[in-house]
N, C-alpha and C positions, 0 to 999 in steps of 0.2 A: 371549472379546469379539476380534475382531480390529481393532487400532486401525490397521492399514495405509493405510487410505482418508483416515482423520480425519489422519494424519501427513501424507498426499500434499496435500491439502487446505491443512493448515497451512504447510508449505513453500511452496507457490501463493500462499498470501496473503501470508506474509511476503517473499517474492519482490516480488510486484507492490506491496505497501505501499513497498517500498523503492524501486524505479521510481518510483511515485509521489511519496514525498518528496522526491528528486531533482529530477522535472521542477518540481515546486511552489517548491523553493528555487531553483532556477536563475533561472524566473520571476519570487521574489521581487525578487532581485538584479538582474534586467536590465532590468526592466518600466520604461518611460519615459510620457511625456506628463503632458497637464493633468492627469487622475487620479492622478498618482503616490503621491500620501501615502495616500488610499484604497486604491489597488491593492496597493502595498508593504504594508500594514498589514493586509489582508484575506489575501492570498499569506501572510504570516508566520504566520498562525493556521492556514492550513493546511499549512503544510508543518511546524509543530511537532506538529501532529495525528498526522501521519504519523508524523513522529519520533518522540513517545510509544509509538506503536504499533510501532515496530521492537521493543523490548525486549520489549512486552507479548507479543506473537506468537511471539519467542522463548521465552518463559518457557512459553507455552502447548506449543509444539514438545517443550520439554522434559516437561511433564505428561505429555505421551504417550508420554516413552521416547524418542523422537527429537532430532535434532539439527539445530540451525540451518544453512543451508549455509553453507561455512567459504571460501566466496571470493567474488568479485565476480564474475566469470565463470559461475560456479555460479548466482550470484542470477540472472544475466543469461540463463542456460542453462533454469532455472524458470519465470522470468518468463514469462507469455501477453502481458503489456502491451510491447509495441515500445520496444525502447532506441532511439530517435530525437532529433534536435535537438530542443532545445526554446531555440527564438530566434525573435524577429520581431516585429511591433507589438504592442503591448498586447492587440489584440484576438486576435490571435494566440497569444500567451503563455497569457490566458486560456483560449481555446478547448482548449489542451493540457491544462490543468488541470481543466477540466470534462471532460474526455475521460478524464481519470485518476481524477476521483470516479464517473465513472459507471462504469468496470470495477471502481473500488473497491467499489459498492454489489453487482453481481452477484457479487465475490468472497467479500462477507459474507453473502449469500444463500446461495452453496454452502458455506461455512462451519458456517452454520448447520444444514443441513440435514445433513452429514457429521457433526455431533457430538451431532447429536438421534438418530440412527443407531447411536449407539453408547453413549448415554446418559451424554455427556460436559455436563451440564448447565452447567454454569459456562463452558465455551467457547461452547457455542450462547448464553447470556446474554451474553457477550461479543460475540458477531456479531451 
């Protein structure tokens, strides 16, 4: 059973998740406006979800005998999610976080397919 593709997709998932986490956390801290309390609380839930997944995906990488990326430069090089400034109005910040969520939905579909292809059901179920 060749796990190379699954390892690669897990690294992609880890890296994109890390970028999504950072974007959501920045939006959480910097959002302003009349809906601040609601947006601040919602964005906290989003970044905490991504933050929790950092460790979980890293452990899945180790499950298939891979290693998580060892530098932020490597994370950014692997990620398909663009490293861009997370700034602007509340609507712009929320749009950036929504874009991250949409990328991650596709990423988890890809992870599910890669895991099922090599019968790693635990990883497929996680995805």
